[in-house]
KEVEX-828090 format. One record per residue (C-alpha): residue number from 1; x, y negated, z negated; residue in one letter. Coordinates in Angstrom, 2 decimals. Example, Ala and Ser with C-alpha at 12.3 -4.5 7.8 and 13.67 -1.06 7.14 Angstrom:
BEGIN
SITE     n        px        py        pz   res
SITE     1     12.30      4.50     -7.80     a
SITE     2     13.67      1.06     -7.14     s
//
This chain:
BEGIN
SITE     n        px        py        pz   res
SITE     1     20.25     18.39    -31.04     m
SITE     2     17.18     19.84    -30.72     l
SITE     3     13.95     16.91    -31.14     v
SITE     4     11.32     18.91    -29.60     l
SITE     5     10.28     22.20    -27.84     d
SITE     6      6.44     21.74    -27.14     t
SITE     7      6.17     25.29    -26.90     k
SITE     8      6.26     24.90    -31.42     d
SITE     9      3.12     22.82    -30.39     i
SITE    10     -0.58     23.64    -29.72     p
SITE    11     -0.96     23.49    -26.04     a
SITE    12     -4.00     20.31    -26.49     a
SITE    13     -1.22     18.43    -27.95     d
SITE    14      2.11     18.90    -26.27     r
SITE    15      1.37     15.70    -23.38     i
SITE    16      0.94     13.34    -26.40     e
SITE    17      3.90     14.72    -28.39     a
SITE    18      6.30     14.65    -25.80     f
SITE    19      5.39     10.88    -24.58     h
SITE    20      5.66     10.36    -27.76     a
SITE    21      9.32     11.64    -29.13     v
SITE    22     10.69     10.44    -25.33     a
SITE    23      9.27      6.78    -25.68     a
SITE    24     10.70      6.67    -29.12     g
SITE    25     14.36      7.96    -28.32     e
SITE    26     14.54      6.18    -25.13     s
SITE    27     12.04      3.54    -24.91     g
SITE    28      8.50      2.09    -23.52     s
SITE    29      7.15      4.04    -20.84     c
SITE    30      4.96      5.54    -18.51     s
SITE    31      4.52      9.46    -17.98     i
SITE    32      3.01     11.49    -15.86     e
SITE    33      2.82     15.54    -16.02     q
SITE    34      2.65     17.18    -12.62     e
SITE    35      0.00     19.56    -13.58     h
SITE    36     -1.09     18.92    -16.44     p
SITE    37     -4.15     21.14    -16.85     e
SITE    38     -2.40     23.96    -16.04     a
SITE    39     -0.24     23.26    -19.22     g
SITE    40      3.17     22.06    -19.35     i
SITE    41      6.44     22.47    -21.46     w
SITE    42      8.78     20.23    -22.34     k
SITE    43     12.77     20.76    -23.96     r
SITE    44     14.09     17.14    -25.38     l
SITE    45     18.15     17.14    -26.83     e
SITE    46     19.61     14.28    -27.76     v
SITE    47     23.45     13.30    -28.63     w
SITE    48     24.70     10.25    -30.28     r
SITE    49     28.15      9.36    -28.64     f
SITE    50     28.52      6.02    -30.87     g
SITE    51     27.38      4.24    -29.00     p
SITE    52     26.62      6.04    -26.31     l
SITE    53     22.94      8.69    -25.96     t
SITE    54     22.81     11.50    -24.17     l
SITE    55     19.94     13.21    -23.18     f
SITE    56     18.68     16.80    -21.75     a
SITE    57     14.98     16.97    -20.96     t
SITE    58     14.21     20.31    -19.50     h
SITE    59     10.66     21.53    -18.44     g
SITE    60      7.58     21.57    -15.88     t
SITE    61      7.61     18.84    -13.49     g
SITE    62      6.67     15.07    -14.22     m
SITE    63      7.01     11.26    -13.42     r
SITE    64      8.49      8.63    -15.74     i
SITE    65      8.43      4.84    -15.16     w
SITE    66      9.47      2.35    -16.55     r
SITE    67      8.37     -1.87    -15.47     t
SITE    68      9.11     -5.11    -15.99     r
SITE    69      5.81     -4.87    -18.58     q
SITE    70      7.25     -1.87    -20.10     h
SITE    71     10.29     -4.22    -20.92     a
SITE    72      8.62     -6.87    -22.10     r
SITE    73      7.38     -4.75    -25.04     f
SITE    74     10.52     -2.89    -25.40     d
SITE    75     13.80     -4.80    -27.36     s
SITE    76     16.07     -1.76    -25.28     m
SITE    77     17.54     -3.52    -22.29     n
SITE    78     19.51     -0.20    -21.14     s
SITE    79     21.80      1.27    -18.66     v
SITE    80     21.15      4.80    -17.65     s
SITE    81     23.11      6.79    -15.28     v
SITE    82     21.05     10.37    -14.32     i
SITE    83     21.46     13.54    -12.59     t
SITE    84     19.99     16.32    -12.28     q
SITE    85     21.47     20.22    -13.19     s
SITE    86     18.11     22.03    -11.98     r
SITE    87     16.25     21.40     -9.22     g
SITE    88     15.68     18.41     -7.20     t
SITE    89     14.99     14.42     -9.05     g
SITE    90     13.24     11.93     -7.36     a
SITE    91     14.56      8.20     -7.87     f
SITE    92     12.79      5.23     -6.56     t
SITE    93     13.72      1.54     -7.87     w
SITE    94     12.65     -1.45     -5.80     n
SITE    95     12.10      0.51     -2.36     g
SITE    96     14.82      2.15     -2.65     h
SITE    97     14.42      6.08     -2.49     q
SITE    98     16.96      8.67     -3.82     q
SITE    99     16.68     12.41     -4.10     h
SITE   100     19.10     13.58     -7.40     v
SITE   101     20.90     16.75     -7.30     g
SITE   102     23.25     18.53     -9.15     s
SITE   103     25.95     16.64     -7.24     d
SITE   104     24.27     13.74     -7.49     g
SITE   105     23.94     10.31     -9.76     l
SITE   106     21.45      7.54    -10.04     a
SITE   107     21.61      4.20    -11.60     l
SITE   108     18.92      2.90    -14.04     a
SITE   109     19.18     -0.54    -15.53     h
SITE   110     15.89     -0.60    -17.52     k
SITE   111     15.22     -4.12    -17.06     t
SITE   112     14.73     -4.04    -13.37     a
SITE   113     12.20     -0.85    -13.76     g
SITE   114     12.67      2.82    -11.91     y
SITE   115     11.35      6.01    -11.80     g
SITE   116     12.21      9.39    -12.14     y
SITE   117     10.96     12.96    -11.80     g
SITE   118     10.47     16.04    -10.40     w
SITE   119      8.30     18.81     -9.39     s
SITE   120      8.38     22.92    -10.54     g
SITE   121     10.92     23.40    -13.14     t
SITE   122     13.66     21.08    -13.75     g
SITE   123     17.19     20.13    -16.00     v
SITE   124     17.80     16.29    -15.98     s
SITE   125     20.60     14.88    -17.71     v
SITE   126     21.51     11.58    -18.18     a
SITE   127     23.23      9.05    -20.74     f
SITE   128     21.64      5.62    -21.93     m
SITE   129     23.82      2.98    -23.25     v
SITE   130     22.70     -0.63    -24.19     d
SITE   131     23.33     -2.93    -20.52     a
SITE   132     25.90     -5.85    -22.75     d
SITE   133     28.00     -2.91    -24.07     r
SITE   134     28.93     -2.08    -20.26     l
SITE   135     30.50     -5.65    -19.68     g
SITE   136     29.32     -7.01    -16.33     l
SITE   137     26.01     -9.23    -14.77     p
SITE   138     22.67     -7.26    -14.70     e
SITE   139     22.80     -8.30    -10.36     h
SITE   140     25.96     -6.89    -10.03     l
SITE   141     24.43     -3.89    -11.54     v
SITE   142     21.12     -3.53     -9.96     r
SITE   143     23.47     -4.39     -6.55     a
SITE   144     25.07     -1.13     -7.35     a
SITE   145     21.89      1.26     -7.93     v
SITE   146     21.50      2.17     -3.68     p
SITE   147     25.27      2.53     -3.16     l
SITE   148     26.91      5.06     -5.96     l
SITE   149     27.04      7.50     -2.84     h
SITE   150     30.06      5.15     -1.15     q
SITE   151     32.26      5.58     -4.44     s
SITE   152     35.02      7.88     -4.95     g
SITE   153     34.35      7.17     -8.66     i
SITE   154     31.13      9.18     -8.81     g
SITE   155     32.38     12.56     -9.08     p
SITE   156     34.46     12.01    -11.74     l
SITE   157     31.53     10.36    -13.55     l
SITE   158     29.57     13.34    -12.39     l
SITE   159     32.27     15.52    -13.90     h
SITE   160     32.37     13.84    -17.35     h
SITE   161     28.58     14.30    -17.64     i
SITE   162     28.80     17.58    -17.42     r
SITE   163     31.42     18.29    -19.37     g
SITE   164     29.57     16.32    -22.40     l
SITE   165     26.63     18.64    -22.22     h
SITE   166     28.28     21.25    -21.92     r
SITE   167     30.05     20.85    -25.26     d
SITE   168     27.69     18.24    -26.72     a
SITE   169     26.70     20.07    -29.77     d
SITE   170     30.59     20.21    -31.02     r
SITE   171     31.82     16.81    -29.16     l
SITE   172     28.82     14.08    -30.70     s
SITE   173     30.09     15.34    -33.71     a
SITE   174     33.84     15.10    -33.53     d
SITE   175     36.24     12.32    -34.57     a
SITE   176     36.65     11.81    -30.75     g
SITE   177     32.79     10.45    -29.93     a
SITE   178     33.40      7.32    -30.14     e
SITE   179     36.06      8.01    -27.66     a
SITE   180     34.47      9.67    -25.02     l
SITE   181     31.65      6.75    -25.21     a
SITE   182     34.36      4.23    -24.37     s
SITE   183     35.60      6.86    -21.47     a
SITE   184     31.62      7.03    -20.33     t
SITE   185     31.87      3.16    -19.85     l
SITE   186     34.46      2.71    -18.36     e
SITE   187     34.26      4.84    -15.78     l
SITE   188     30.48      4.10    -15.30     t
SITE   189     31.91      0.10    -15.20     r
SITE   190     34.74      0.87    -12.39     a
SITE   191     31.83      2.93    -10.49     l
SITE   192     29.29      0.11    -10.56     i
SITE   193     32.41     -2.38     -9.59     v
SITE   194     33.58      0.00     -6.99     s
SITE   195     30.60     -0.31     -4.81     v
SITE   196     29.01     -4.24     -5.72     a
SITE   197     32.23     -6.63     -6.95     a
SITE   198     34.08     -8.65     -5.08     d
SITE   199     37.55     -7.49     -4.42     d
SITE   200     38.81     -9.57     -7.08     r
SITE   201     36.96     -8.19     -9.91     t
SITE   202     37.47     -4.58     -8.13     r
SITE   203     40.70     -5.00     -8.61     r
SITE   204     40.81     -6.56    -12.16     s
SITE   205     38.42     -3.29    -13.10     v
SITE   206     40.20     -0.79    -11.38     a
SITE   207     43.89     -1.49    -13.00     e
SITE   208     41.77     -1.71    -16.44     a
SITE   209     40.42      1.43    -16.15     t
SITE   210     43.24      3.13    -14.07     l
SITE   211     44.26      5.72    -17.33     l
SITE   212     40.47      6.82    -18.15     t
SITE   213     40.15      7.41    -14.21     r
SITE   214     43.03      9.51    -14.24     v
SITE   215     42.19     11.66    -17.02     l
SITE   216     38.43     11.91    -16.01     a
SITE   217     40.47     13.38    -12.64     y
SITE   218     42.63     15.45    -14.52     v
SITE   219     39.36     16.92    -16.61     r
SITE   220     37.98     17.64    -13.23     a
SITE   221     40.82     19.72    -12.28     h
SITE   222     42.25     21.31    -15.09     l
SITE   223     41.35     24.64    -14.51     t
SITE   224     43.51     24.13    -11.16     d
SITE   225     47.36     25.75    -11.27     p
SITE   226     48.01     23.40     -8.44     g
SITE   227     47.51     20.28    -10.10     l
SITE   228     50.59     18.33    -10.73     t
SITE   229     52.31     14.77    -11.57     p
SITE   230     52.80     13.91     -7.68     q
SITE   231     48.93     15.21     -7.13     r
SITE   232     47.55     12.97     -9.48     i
SITE   233     49.53      9.83     -8.31     a
SITE   234     48.46     10.70     -5.18     w
SITE   235     44.91     10.92     -5.87     a
SITE   236     44.89      7.41     -7.43     h
SITE   237     47.43      5.99     -4.77     n
SITE   238     49.88      4.84     -7.03     i
SITE   239     53.65      6.31     -7.63     s
SITE   240     54.50      8.94     -9.77     l
SITE   241     56.70      6.23    -11.59     r
SITE   242     53.94      4.13    -12.23     t
SITE   243     52.44      7.53    -13.40     l
SITE   244     54.36      7.77    -15.79     y
SITE   245     54.73      4.80    -17.25     r
SITE   246     50.66      3.99    -17.28     l
SITE   247     50.54      7.17    -19.15     c
SITE   248     53.09      6.28    -21.73     e
SITE   249     51.78      3.12    -22.60     e
SITE   250     48.49      4.95    -23.25     g
SITE   251     50.36      6.59    -26.28     g
SITE   252     50.35     10.21    -24.01     l
SITE   253     52.80     12.87    -22.17     s
SITE   254     50.43     14.19    -19.39     l
SITE   255     52.10     16.91    -18.91     e
SITE   256     52.02     17.69    -22.65     k
SITE   257     48.49     15.61    -22.71     w
SITE   258     47.16     18.98    -20.00     i
SITE   259     48.72     22.05    -21.32     i
SITE   260     46.55     20.70    -24.87     r
SITE   261     43.27     20.55    -22.91     r
SITE   262     44.26     24.20    -21.04     r
SITE   263     44.86     25.37    -24.18     l
SITE   264     42.15     24.38    -26.37     e
SITE   265     39.54     25.97    -23.76     g
SITE   266     41.68     29.36    -22.87     t
SITE   267     41.26     29.34    -27.10     r
SITE   268     37.09     28.68    -26.94     r
SITE   269     37.21     30.92    -24.12     d
SITE   270     38.85     33.58    -26.19     l
SITE   271     36.29     34.31    -29.01     i
SITE   272     33.07     33.18    -26.42     a
SITE   273     31.04     36.64    -26.05     p
SITE   274     30.18     35.53    -22.78     e
SITE   275     33.87     36.18    -22.12     h
SITE   276     34.70     38.78    -24.52     a
SITE   277     35.00     41.39    -21.16     h
SITE   278     37.51     39.47    -19.91     r
SITE   279     41.25     40.06    -20.59     t
SITE   280     43.81     37.67    -22.03     i
SITE   281     45.29     36.96    -19.07     e
SITE   282     42.53     36.32    -16.46     a
SITE   283     41.39     33.49    -19.40     v
SITE   284     44.33     32.43    -19.18     a
SITE   285     44.64     32.14    -15.63     r
SITE   286     41.44     31.16    -15.24     s
SITE   287     42.58     27.51    -17.19     w
SITE   288     45.49     27.45    -14.88     g
SITE   289     48.10     29.43    -16.51     f
SITE   290     49.89     31.37    -14.10     t
SITE   291     52.84     32.45    -16.89     n
SITE   292     51.51     34.99    -19.00     p
SITE   293     54.63     34.29    -21.65     a
SITE   294     54.45     30.76    -20.92     f
SITE   295     51.24     30.33    -22.33     f
SITE   296     51.16     33.45    -25.02     s
SITE   297     54.22     31.15    -26.32     r
SITE   298     52.25     27.67    -26.21     r
SITE   299     49.06     29.19    -27.54     f
SITE   300     51.55     30.53    -30.53     r
SITE   301     53.16     27.02    -31.07     q
SITE   302     50.02     25.78    -31.40     t
SITE   303     47.75     27.56    -33.39     y
SITE   304     50.44     29.68    -35.44     g
SITE   305     49.12     33.11    -33.63     a
SITE   306     49.15     35.15    -30.46     t
SITE   307     46.20     34.88    -27.65     p
SITE   308     45.19     38.38    -29.03     r
SITE   309     45.45     37.45    -32.97     e
SITE   310     43.67     34.84    -32.57     w
SITE   311     40.91     37.26    -30.58     r
SITE   312     40.81     39.99    -32.73     q
SITE   313     40.38     37.28    -35.90     f
SITE   314     37.58     36.23    -34.05     a
SITE   315     36.24     39.43    -33.55     h
SITE   316     36.29     40.65    -37.10     r
SITE   317     34.99     37.52    -38.26     r
SITE   318     31.80     37.43    -36.30     a
SITE   319     31.89     41.40    -37.35     t
SITE   320     31.24     40.29    -40.97     s
SITE   321     29.20     38.27    -40.90     l
SITE   322     26.85     40.67    -38.92     s
SITE   323     27.48     43.12    -41.82     r
SITE   324     26.65     40.47    -44.58     d
SITE   325     23.09     39.07    -42.62     e
SITE   326     22.16     43.32    -42.76     l
SITE   327     22.81     43.39    -46.47     q
//
């Protein structure tokens, strides 16, 4: 949800307006713009997923920092995970310096203080949650800050964040928003523990978050037709029997879950304007369906219409709405 676009504000008021909104949404901070004399542009979007807040910040270069002094004037004791979808971010904390690109993550604990920013035009995506929600001691979270790159769970969390951001308007309004927040927290907990905890804690958290990590792995490889139960089990160092038992205890059929997620993807893409030039078979194949007859049959069973009927219905509806707007 858009909360600020400074292009709608007089140039002289933009810096103050962005600072006020950023502090109001994420807590006390200091902000320095890269070239304030040349004018700034900022666009801030915010979505709520239950206890979790997702931010997307677009705009000209800046640096934002939070110190322990800021924390003393703020009731928010939060943990954030940050990535950069455009440009290269610069994260600093307690002597640790890190470049953050589209394939990287930074972990920030507010009461410990940190700095983040970029040069030129950039886009950062981050989520923030109350530190208590993680259920981990502060020293463990802070110990993980410079070590995230060592964990294999990082790419799963990164893909998960991208998925939330890509469809944030719909997902944040969905009845499953709380479940998505829980999955995000479990992946974050697993990431932190995997690089900073002792063996006993790692084993305990790994066991507790295994299903969440499995489903995150599946989402990350959903469009790959080579995704099989054997591959999923191998990636998590468990047997096929353990994988099926895990899913059964979680109340889901792995095969049906994968097919349903793929069908949801094709259903969206079939009516998306940017995919209007693609054939139905091409859309289905891009979501891992290699058998057109199987795809068409499962689509109709799930949605009560063939893929072609669904696309035609959506096109007629869009045309009708356009006519109504012109009248």
